[in-house]
C-alpha positions as CSV (number, residue, x, y, z in Angstrom):
1,M,129.8,-53.3,182.0
2,A,126.3,-52.7,183.3
3,N,127.6,-52.8,186.9
4,A,130.9,-51.1,186.2
5,Q,131.7,-47.9,188.2
6,V,132.6,-44.7,186.3
7,A,136.3,-44.1,186.5
8,Y,136.2,-40.8,184.6
9,R,133.6,-38.6,183.0
10,A,134.3,-37.3,179.4
11,Y,133.5,-33.8,178.4
12,T,134.1,-31.6,175.5
13,V,134.9,-28.0,176.4
14,I,133.3,-25.3,174.2
15,K,135.1,-21.9,174.4
16,R,132.7,-18.9,174.5
17,E,133.7,-15.3,174.1
18,G,132.8,-13.2,177.0
19,A,131.4,-16.1,179.0
20,D,132.5,-19.2,181.0
21,D,133.6,-22.2,179.0
22,F,130.7,-24.6,178.4
23,W,131.5,-28.1,179.7
24,L,129.3,-30.6,177.8
25,P,129.3,-34.2,179.1
26,I,129.7,-36.7,176.3
27,G,130.5,-40.0,178.0
28,A,132.5,-41.9,180.6
29,A,135.5,-44.2,181.0
30,F,135.2,-47.5,182.9
31,M,138.3,-49.5,184.2
32,H,138.8,-53.0,182.8
33,G,138.3,-55.8,185.2
34,D,142.0,-56.6,185.3
35,G,142.9,-52.9,186.0
36,D,145.1,-52.6,182.9
37,G,143.0,-50.2,180.8
38,Y,139.7,-48.4,180.3
39,N,136.7,-48.7,178.0
40,I,135.6,-45.3,176.8
41,V,131.9,-44.9,176.0
42,L,130.9,-41.8,174.2
43,Q,127.4,-40.6,173.3
44,A,128.8,-37.7,171.1
45,L,132.1,-36.7,169.5
46,P,133.6,-33.2,170.0
47,I,133.9,-31.0,166.9
48,D,137.5,-30.0,167.7
49,G,138.6,-33.7,168.5
50,R,139.5,-32.8,172.1
51,I,138.0,-34.8,174.9
52,V,138.7,-34.0,178.6
53,L,138.5,-36.8,181.2
54,R,137.8,-35.8,184.8
55,L,137.3,-37.8,188.0
56,P,133.6,-38.1,188.7
57,K,132.4,-36.0,191.7
58,D,129.8,-37.1,194.2
59,D,127.6,-34.0,193.7
60,Q,127.2,-34.9,190.0
61,G,125.5,-38.3,190.7
62,E,125.0,-40.8,187.9
63,Q,122.7,-38.8,185.8
64,S,123.9,-36.1,183.4
65,Q,123.4,-32.6,184.6
66,G,123.6,-30.8,181.3
67,A,126.3,-28.2,181.3
68,A,127.6,-29.0,184.8
69,K,131.3,-28.2,185.3
70,P,133.5,-30.4,187.3
71,A,133.7,-29.0,190.8
72,K,137.4,-27.9,190.5
73,V,136.6,-25.9,187.5
74,R,133.6,-24.2,189.2
75,E,135.7,-23.2,192.1
76,K,138.3,-21.6,189.9
77,A,135.6,-19.6,188.2
78,G,134.4,-18.4,191.6
79,A,130.9,-20.0,191.3
80,K,129.5,-22.4,193.8
């Protein structure tokens, strides 16, 4: 899996009163070689048990960018 490409990024979304939600990257999903499933690799588990999988975006690169939100969510919030 060292050469596998990230199919999805895994996040936990922390709701914050009076502020934008905090999107914390916690892992990734990689497609099986035969295309019939995914391996999900997590570095942390969400407290509420909810994991959000999003398609990776080119601007996020391969390194974690802390609390970066997926591009579509940033656009909805009006930020760039």
